[in-house]
N, C-alpha and C positions, 0 to 999 in steps of 0.2 A: 450509471453514475453520471452526474451532471458536472460539466466543467463550466467555469465562468467565461464570459466573452474575453478573448485575448489571453487565455491561460497559457503559461509558458511551460514547456517540457524542458527539464534541466537534466544535464548529464555531466558528471565529473566536476570540473573546475567551476567555481563561482567567484564573484567579486564582492568584497565587503563594501559597506557604505564609505569606508575610508580609502577605497581603491585597492586594497590588498587582495591577492589571489589566495583562495583556500580550496582544498579538496575535501569536502565533508564526508565522503564515502570512498574509500579505496579498497579494492578495485571498483571501478564503475562499469558494470556490465549492462546497464539498462538506462532508461530515461524515466524521470518521475515528475509528477505534478501534484497539486493539491486540489481535490474536487471541491465543489460547493458543499459546505458542511451539511446543508439540508437536502441535498439532491441525490442521495443514494437509495435505491429500492432494489430488492432482490435478495438472492441467497449467495453464500460463499461456502467453500469447503477447503480446508487447508490440505496441501499435498505433501508437506513436510511436517514433522513434529515440531512443536514450539518448545525451545529450551529457554526458560526464563526463570531468573532468581533461583537457580539450582534445581528446578523441576522440569521434567520432560512431560509435555502435554500432547496427547495424541488425539487425532480425529476431531480437531476443533472445527466447528462449522456454525453457521448462524444465518440470520435474516435481518435485513434492514427495511425500514419503512419511513419514508420522508426524512431520510438522513440519519435516523436513530436505530441503533441495534436493538431489536425487540425480542430476539430469540438467540440464545447461545447454548451450544451443546459441546460435549467432549466425550471421549471414550469412558472417562470416569467422572462421576458427578462432582467429586472433590476437586478435580482439575478445572472443571467448568466454573465452580464456585471461586476458585483461586483467581482465575483470569477475570471473572466478573467483579470480584472485590477490587482488583487492581484498577480496572478501567473505570469503576465507579468511585475510585478515590479522588478523581479530579474534582476540585471544589466548584468548578464552573458547571459541572454536569455534562461536559462535552466529551468525556472519555468514550462514550458510546457512539460518537460520530467519527467519520473518517477524516484523516488529515493528509493522507498520501495514497496515491496509486502509482505503482512502478511497473513498467513493462520491460521484460527481459525475454529475448527470444532464445531459441534452442542452440544458437551459435555461441552462447556463453561458455567460456573456457572452464569456469567453475562448474557450471551445470553439466558439461560434457564429461567431467571427471566421474560422474555417477555417484559421488559421495554426498552424504549428509554430514556436515561439519558440526552440527549442534551448537552453532555460534551464529547469531543473527547476522552480523556484518558479513559473513561469508555466505551463508545460506540465502540471504536476500539477493545476492548477485548470481545465484544459480537459477532463480525462478521469479516470475512475476509475483508481486506482493502488494498488500494493502496494509495500512497502519491505522490503528485506532488512535485518536487524540490529535495532537498538535500538527498543524500544517506548516508549510514553508512559504514565507513572505516573498521570496525570490521567484515564485511561480505566478505572481500577479503583475500585470503591466502597470497598474496605478494603485498603490496601496494594498490593503489586505481585506477588502470587502468580501464577505462570504467565506473567509478563511477560518478554519477551526482554531480557536485560541486556547485549547486545553493545555494543561501543564504536564500531561503524560504523552508518550508516543510509544506504541507497541506494534512492531512489524510482524505480520503473519504471511507465510508463503502460500500462494494459491495457484501458481503456474505448474505446467506439466509439458512434456514434449509435444502434445497435441493441442496445446492452449491456443484458443482463437479469440481475437478481439475485433469487433466491428464498431467503427465510429459512426455517429449520426450527425450530419451537418445541421446548421440552423434551419435549412430548408427541408430537412427530413431525408436527405439522400444518405444511403448506407455506403460506407467506405471501408473495405477490408484494411485492417491495420496489421494484424498478425494472423496468418493462416498457415496451418500445418506446422506451427512452431516457428515460422520465419516472418520477418518484417516484410510488409508489402508496400510500404511507402518510404 
């Protein structure tokens, strides 16, 4: 997943354009940013079931090419079709692109509970996750260039206790970010 130059990783409290302080996600167990909308390539597999609009969707997984979701699967074909229908409902066609990547390490108090809450605002604080659809403008230093401007936003959990993240600098150097479930930076 590609990040734009100067991408900001946000955690917890943010400031509105009017100077007010807000906490868009409580509790805040991780840090999140918005990747470049066209810069995701590879596969993902959800580690938690997705509970969405009264449905429980298991074993959601898929593949991205040039930022676009090109393959989506689930344990049941009807669940896959349900999720695909939702992300395809975005009129801009950007529901199949990522708007968020959030990193949560294994020290998360919610994650350490060992529970699945079947509620996205809690489960996303137990595990690293990605989101289809809209990105967050506060993650850009100057404007919203490369930001996914979709009208939908759907979080899916991809982290696990052995989750590993490696960053690659502009010069191609590999930097461990999360190893063995723990932050390295």
